[in-house]
C-alpha positions in Angstrom: 129.2 30.7 162.7 125.9 32.6 160.8 123.9 31.7 163.8 126.4 33.2 166.5 126.6 36.2 163.9 123.2 37.0 163.6 122.6 36.4 167.8 125.5 39.0 168.3 124.3 41.4 165.7 120.8 41.3 167.6 122.4 42.0 170.6 124.2 45.3 168.8 121.0 46.3 167.2 119.2 46.3 170.7 122.2 48.1 172.4 121.7 50.7 169.6 118.2 50.9 170.0 118.6 52.0 173.7 121.5 54.5 172.7 118.9 56.3 170.1 116.4 56.3 172.3 118.3 57.7 175.2 119.5 60.3 172.6 116.4 61.4 171.3 115.1 61.7 175.0 118.4 63.9 176.0 117.7 66.0 173.2 114.1 66.3 173.7 113.0 64.7 170.4 110.9 62.5 172.2 108.7 62.9 175.3 108.5 59.7 176.9 111.3 56.3 176.7 108.6 54.8 175.0 108.1 57.4 172.2 112.3 57.8 172.0 112.1 53.9 171.5 109.7 54.2 168.8 111.5 56.5 167.0 114.5 54.3 167.2 112.8 51.3 166.0 111.5 53.2 163.0 115.0 54.9 162.0 116.5 51.0 162.5 113.7 49.5 160.1 114.1 52.0 157.3 117.8 51.8 157.4 117.4 48.1 156.9 114.8 48.6 154.2 116.9 51.0 152.4 120.2 48.8 152.5 117.5 46.2 150.4 115.8 48.5 148.3 119.1 50.1 147.0 120.1 46.7 146.0 117.1 46.2 143.6 118.5 49.6 142.2 121.8 48.3 142.2 121.3 45.0 140.2 119.3 46.7 137.8 116.2 44.6 138.6 113.8 47.5 138.5 115.0 48.1 134.9 114.1 44.3 134.0 111.1 43.8 131.6 108.7 40.3 132.4 108.5 37.5 130.4 105.8 38.8 128.3 108.4 41.6 127.4 106.6 44.7 129.3 107.6 46.6 132.1 106.5 45.8 135.6 104.2 48.0 137.3 105.3 49.9 139.7 102.8 48.8 142.3 103.8 45.2 141.9 107.5 46.4 142.1 107.1 47.8 145.4 104.6 44.9 147.0 107.3 42.6 146.1 110.3 44.9 147.4 108.4 45.3 150.7 108.1 40.9 150.4 112.2 40.9 150.1 112.3 43.2 153.1 109.6 41.3 154.8 111.5 37.6 154.5 115.0 39.3 154.9 114.2 40.3 158.2 112.3 36.9 159.2 115.5 35.2 158.2 118.1 37.3 160.1 115.6 37.8 163.8 113.8 34.4 163.6 115.4 31.7 161.5 118.8 32.3 161.5 119.7 32.9 164.9 118.8 29.6 166.7 119.3 27.5 163.2 121.1 24.0 163.2 121.7 21.4 160.5 118.8 19.3 160.6 117.3 16.1 158.7 113.6 14.5 158.4 113.4 11.1 157.9 110.3 9.2 156.3 110.5 5.7 156.3 107.9 5.0 153.6 109.4 7.2 151.3 111.2 4.8 148.5 112.5 8.0 146.4 115.9 10.0 146.6 116.0 11.8 149.6 116.7 15.6 149.3 119.7 17.9 150.3 119.3 21.7 150.8 122.1 24.2 150.6 121.8 27.5 151.4 123.6 30.6 149.9 125.8 33.2 151.1 125.4 34.9 154.3 122.8 32.5 155.1 122.5 29.0 157.0 120.2 26.1 157.4 117.4 28.0 158.9 116.9 29.5 155.5 115.2 26.1 154.5 112.7 25.8 157.6 109.6 26.8 155.5 110.7 24.4 152.5 111.2 21.8 155.2 107.5 22.0 156.1 106.6 21.6 152.4 108.9 18.7 152.4 107.8 16.7 155.5 104.0 17.6 154.8 104.7 15.3 151.4 106.5 13.0 153.3 110.1 13.6 151.4 113.1 12.8 153.4 115.4 15.8 153.6 118.4 17.4 154.9 119.9 20.9 155.7 123.4 21.5 156.4 125.6 24.6 157.1 128.2 25.7 154.6 131.2 27.0 156.9 133.6 28.8 157.2 131.6 31.7 156.3 134.0 33.3 154.2 135.8 30.2 152.8 136.5 29.0 149.2 133.3 27.6 147.7 135.5 24.6 146.8 135.8 23.8 150.7 132.3 23.3 150.9 132.6 19.8 148.3 133.9 17.9 151.2 130.9 18.8 153.5 128.4 18.2 150.7 130.0 14.9 150.2 129.9 14.0 153.9 126.1 15.2 154.1 125.1 13.1 150.7 127.0 10.0 152.1 125.0 10.1 155.6 121.8 10.8 153.9 122.0 7.9 151.4 123.2 5.4 154.1 120.6 6.5 156.4 117.9 6.0 153.8 118.9 3.6 151.6 119.2 5.4 148.9 121.9 5.5 145.8 121.3 9.0 144.7 120.1 12.4 146.2 118.5 15.6 144.7 120.2 18.6 145.9 118.3 22.4 146.0 120.8 25.0 146.0 120.1 28.5 146.9 122.1 31.4 145.2 125.8 30.0 146.3 124.3 26.9 147.2 123.8 26.0 143.9 127.4 27.1 142.9 128.7 24.9 146.0 126.5 21.7 144.6 128.3 21.9 141.1 131.8 22.5 143.0 131.0 19.2 144.8 129.9 17.4 141.4 133.7 18.6 140.0 135.5 16.9 142.9 133.4 13.6 143.3 131.5 13.4 140.3 127.7 12.5 139.8 127.3 9.0 140.8 125.0 10.2 143.6 123.1 12.8 141.6 119.5 12.2 140.6 119.3 16.0 139.8 120.4 19.4 140.9 117.6 22.4 141.1 119.3 25.6 141.6 117.4 28.7 142.9 118.3 32.2 142.2 122.1 31.0 141.6 124.6 33.4 139.9 126.0 30.8 137.7 127.9 33.2 135.4 128.6 35.7 138.8 126.9 38.6 140.1 128.5 42.3 140.0 127.1 42.7 143.6 129.8 40.2 145.1 132.1 42.9 144.7 130.4 44.4 147.6 130.8 41.0 149.8 133.8 39.7 151.8 135.5 36.5 151.6 137.0 34.2 148.8 133.7 32.9 148.3 132.4 36.2 147.0 135.5 36.4 144.8 134.5 33.7 143.1 131.1 35.0 142.4 132.5 37.7 140.4 131.6 37.9 136.7 134.2 38.5 134.1 133.3 41.9 133.4 135.5 44.1 131.4 137.7 41.2 130.2 137.4 38.0 128.4 136.7 34.8 130.4 139.4 32.6 130.3 139.9 29.1 131.8 141.5 30.4 135.1 138.5 32.1 135.9 136.7 30.2 138.9 133.2 30.3 137.4 134.5 29.6 133.8 136.5 26.5 134.9 133.4 25.4 137.0 131.5 25.5 133.6 134.1 24.1 131.4 134.0 20.6 134.0 130.4 19.9 133.4 129.2 17.4 130.4 125.8 17.8 128.4 124.5 15.1 130.2 125.1 16.5 133.6 123.7 19.8 132.9 120.8 17.9 131.6 120.2 17.3 135.1 120.1 20.6 136.5 117.3 22.8 136.7 117.9 26.7 137.3 114.8 28.4 138.5 115.5 32.1 138.6 113.9 36.0 138.9 114.0 38.3 136.4 113.7 41.0 139.2 116.3 39.4 141.3 117.9 41.9 143.6 121.2 40.2 144.3 121.9 38.2 140.9 123.1 40.9 138.6 122.9 40.8 135.5 119.5 38.5 136.3 120.4 36.4 133.2 123.3 35.4 134.8 121.3 32.3 136.5 120.5 31.1 133.2 122.5 27.8 132.8 122.7 26.5 129.2 122.0 23.0 129.0 119.8 23.0 131.9 116.3 23.4 132.5 115.6 27.2 132.7 112.6 28.4 134.5 112.7 32.1 134.9 110.0 33.9 136.8 108.6 37.3 137.2 108.8 39.9 140.2 110.5 38.0 143.1 113.3 38.7 145.3 116.2 37.0 145.9 115.5 35.9 149.2 111.7 35.5 148.6 112.6 32.8 146.3 112.7 30.4 149.3 109.4 31.7 150.5 107.2 32.8 148.1 104.4 30.0 148.0 104.2 30.1 144.2 108.0 29.6 144.2 107.5 26.6 146.5 104.9 24.9 144.6 107.2 25.1 141.7 110.2 23.8 143.4 108.1 20.8 145.1 106.9 19.9 141.1 110.6 20.5 140.3 111.9 18.4 143.1 109.1 15.2 142.3 110.3 15.5 138.9 114.3 15.1 139.8 113.5 12.0 142.5 111.2 10.5 139.6 114.1 10.6 137.0 116.1 7.6 136.0 119.5 8.5 137.4 
């Protein structure tokens, strides 16, 4: 569905560009159609950049200290904000529109395969760069689309179960490693609550709001509401996130690893990604989308995947 939505949005933006270009010409603000189109592109780009940069302010990411306790240099923050904008554009205009669930099988791979789960508002296209890394290492893996787009996170459990079973059967494996970005990490935990951990070798979450994000209030859907933290009230067993946490044992948490950024522009507060009992790996100066593309993060993720695949489970 995201693929169709992004294609539709690209069409709308192209029509908007044409309309703005014509407007600039009619008011005499541009001398030629090419100049009018250039002005329109600049305006649309600045608008998209403004939305992304505003998330850094709303999430409080710009105020967060680094791991050494020091404030992040303004130049470094600016570069990382531009990095987040760039990868967001790559996703929406190149990776998402034509994405389909995929699987890569390597017969010589004797360790558990990897299942990749995207986050809210994304699709399997998010994992294309990571898939290249996994393929280069000869690691069997698959990525699925979590749909419906605005449905309950609990509804994704059946999709994950089907994908896990198919991956195990096709690869001749007993267990899998799951990597979940953002909401994908919560979807994996919801799957574990419903189907148990019999097929789990390890779970690695990437920028997952384990205790919610205040920015979910600006999103639509049941899944967005489930990611709202218990702000201004005590968490109760009836809260979706609290109920999910209460369903997990210490043994299960020991098989989880949370990689997250202290400067995440979507997870707010950023410490919401810290999962007690799991192996937590906080990073500095990486945006929410960039977690799936940054070279250093991808190397760290590959190491975490290798460790999980070699576990005793």
